[in-house]
TILO-756691 format. One record per residue: x negated, y, z negated of N, C-alpha, C in turn; chain. Coordinates in steps of 0.2 Angstrom, whole numbers. Example, Ala and Ser with C-alpha at 12.3 -4.5 7.8 and 13.67 -1.06 7.14 Angstrom:
2
((-66,-28,-39),(-62,-22,-39),(-66,-16,-39),A)
((-64,-11,-35),(-68,-5,-36),(-64,0,-39),A)
END
This chain:
115
((-36,340,145),(-35,341,139),(-34,336,132),A)
((-37,335,128),(-37,329,125),(-31,328,121),A)
((-30,322,120),(-23,321,115),(-24,323,109),A)
((-17,325,105),(-18,328,98),(-15,322,95),A)
((-20,321,89),(-17,314,83),(-18,317,78),A)
((-12,316,74),(-12,317,67),(-15,312,64),A)
((-20,313,65),(-26,306,58),(-24,308,50),A)
((-24,312,49),(-22,314,43),(-15,312,39),A)
((-11,312,44),(-4,308,42),(-5,301,41),A)
((-8,299,46),(-9,291,50),(-15,288,42),A)
((-18,291,42),(-21,291,37),(-20,289,29),A)
((-14,294,29),(-11,295,24),(-7,289,21),A)
((-3,285,26),(2,281,28),(-1,275,27),A)
((-9,276,30),(-11,267,28),(-14,266,23),A)
((-16,272,18),(-19,272,13),(-14,271,7),A)
((-9,271,8),(-2,271,2),(1,263,4),A)
((-1,260,9),(0,253,10),(-6,251,6),A)
((-10,249,9),(-16,246,5),(-17,247,-2),A)
((-15,253,-6),(-18,255,-14),(-12,249,-16),A)
((-5,249,-12),(1,244,-16),(-1,236,-15),A)
((-5,236,-10),(-8,228,-8),(-15,227,-14),A)
((-18,230,-16),(-23,230,-19),(-26,225,-23),A)
((-21,220,-26),(-24,216,-31),(-24,210,-27),A)
((-19,209,-19),(-20,203,-16),(-26,201,-14),A)
((-26,194,-10),(-30,190,-10),(-31,188,-3),A)
((-39,190,-2),(-42,189,5),(-40,195,9),A)
((-40,195,14),(-40,200,20),(-33,205,19),A)
((-27,201,14),(-22,204,13),(-22,212,10),A)
((-29,212,6),(-29,217,4),(-35,223,6),A)
((-38,222,11),(-42,226,16),(-42,228,23),A)
((-37,224,25),(-36,222,34),(-30,226,35),A)
((-29,230,39),(-23,237,38),(-17,232,42),A)
((-17,227,45),(-11,226,51),(-8,218,46),A)
((-13,216,43),(-10,210,37),(-10,213,31),A)
((-12,219,27),(-11,221,23),(-2,225,23),A)
((0,227,30),(6,230,31),(12,224,31),A)
((9,218,36),(15,212,35),(15,208,28),A)
((10,210,23),(10,207,17),(15,210,12),A)
((14,217,14),(19,222,9),(24,220,10),A)
((26,223,19),(34,221,21),(36,215,16),A)
((33,207,20),(36,202,16),(36,201,8),A)
((33,206,4),(33,206,-3),(39,211,-3),A)
((39,216,-2),(46,218,-3),(54,217,1),A)
((52,210,4),(59,208,6),(60,203,0),A)
((55,200,-1),(55,196,-6),(60,198,-15),A)
((57,205,-15),(59,209,-21),(65,207,-19),A)
((67,210,-15),(76,213,-14),(79,207,-13),A)
((77,200,-12),(80,195,-11),(80,192,-18),A)
((77,194,-23),(74,190,-28),(78,194,-34),A)
((79,200,-34),(82,204,-38),(91,202,-38),A)
((93,199,-32),(99,198,-36),(99,189,-35),A)
((93,186,-33),(93,180,-38),(91,178,-45),A)
((90,184,-47),(87,183,-54),(94,183,-58),A)
((99,187,-55),(108,186,-60),(109,179,-60),A)
((110,177,-53),(111,169,-52),(108,163,-57),A)
((101,164,-58),(95,163,-63),(97,163,-68),A)
((100,167,-71),(100,169,-79),(108,166,-80),A)
((112,168,-75),(121,166,-76),(119,157,-78),A)
((114,155,-74),(114,147,-73),(110,146,-80),A)
((106,147,-83),(102,146,-90),(107,148,-95),A)
((112,155,-95),(117,155,-98),(120,149,-99),A)
((123,146,-95),(128,142,-94),(127,135,-98),A)
((120,134,-96),(116,127,-98),(116,128,-106),A)
((114,135,-109),(113,136,-117),(120,134,-120),A)
((125,137,-116),(132,138,-118),(134,129,-121),A)
((133,126,-115),(134,119,-113),(133,115,-118),A)
((124,117,-119),(122,113,-124),(125,113,-130),A)
((126,119,-134),(129,122,-138),(136,119,-142),A)
((139,119,-136),(146,118,-138),(148,108,-138),A)
((142,106,-134),(143,99,-134),(141,97,-141),A)
((137,100,-145),(135,96,-152),(141,96,-156),A)
((148,101,-154),(156,100,-158),(160,96,-153),A)
((158,93,-148),(163,88,-145),(167,91,-140),A)
((165,96,-137),(167,101,-131),(164,100,-127),A)
((166,101,-120),(163,103,-113),(162,110,-112),A)
((158,112,-108),(158,119,-106),(165,122,-103),A)
((167,119,-99),(173,119,-94),(177,121,-100),A)
((180,117,-104),(185,117,-109),(185,121,-114),A)
((178,125,-118),(176,129,-120),(179,134,-117),A)
((176,137,-111),(177,143,-108),(186,143,-106),A)
((187,138,-105),(195,139,-105),(199,142,-111),A)
((196,136,-116),(199,139,-123),(198,146,-126),A)
((192,150,-124),(190,156,-124),(196,162,-120),A)
((195,161,-115),(200,164,-110),(206,164,-113),A)
((210,158,-117),(216,158,-118),(217,161,-123),A)
((213,162,-130),(213,163,-135),(211,170,-135),A)
((212,174,-129),(211,179,-127),(202,182,-132),A)
((197,178,-132),(189,181,-133),(185,183,-128),A)
((184,189,-130),(181,192,-124),(174,192,-125),A)
((168,188,-125),(163,187,-125),(159,186,-119),A)
((154,188,-117),(153,185,-108),(146,180,-111),A)
((146,179,-105),(141,173,-106),(134,174,-109),A)
((131,180,-107),(126,183,-112),(125,181,-119),A)
((130,184,-122),(130,185,-128),(133,177,-130),A)
((137,174,-129),(138,167,-131),(132,162,-132),A)
((127,164,-125),(120,158,-125),(117,161,-130),A)
((117,167,-133),(111,171,-137),(115,169,-144),A)
((121,169,-144),(124,167,-152),(122,158,-152),A)
((120,155,-146),(122,148,-145),(113,146,-149),A)
((110,150,-146),(102,146,-148),(100,151,-154),A)
((102,158,-156),(99,162,-161),(102,162,-168),A)
((108,160,-168),(115,162,-172),(119,156,-172),A)
((117,150,-174),(119,143,-173),(126,144,-177),A)
((126,146,-184),(132,148,-188),(139,151,-186),A)
((136,158,-182),(140,163,-180),(144,157,-172),A)
((139,156,-170),(142,151,-164),(146,145,-167),A)
((145,143,-172),(149,137,-174),(157,140,-176),A)
((158,146,-179),(163,148,-181),(169,150,-175),A)
((164,154,-170),(169,155,-163),(172,149,-161),A)
((166,143,-160),(170,136,-159),(175,133,-163),A)
((174,133,-168),(179,131,-173),(186,136,-173),A)
((185,143,-170),(191,147,-171),(194,144,-163),A)
((190,143,-160),(194,141,-152),(196,134,-151),A)
((194,130,-155),(196,122,-157),(205,122,-158),A)
((204,127,-166),(211,126,-168),(218,130,-165),A)
END
């Protein structure tokens, strides 16, 4: 008796992966084993980089705040310490945005913290 194989499900599974790697270069887009490996590796990178993205943005915000605060003769760490001591609860994302786009508002915050 011949072996029964569910070709329909197997082909659907392969088609799903090949559809997801459609735009890739070379054999990654049309050879099943290469495409499967490329897809799995891409998923690993996507998972990892969703976390790394948060680190990168935090570092960028810190750089922007530091650049904005140094214009007024202060360092980032001193500024953040005084913010905390004065109970001003603005996160780094908002502070970085203010430093870039609203320098007058940022200046008032720095002056309030200095005094």
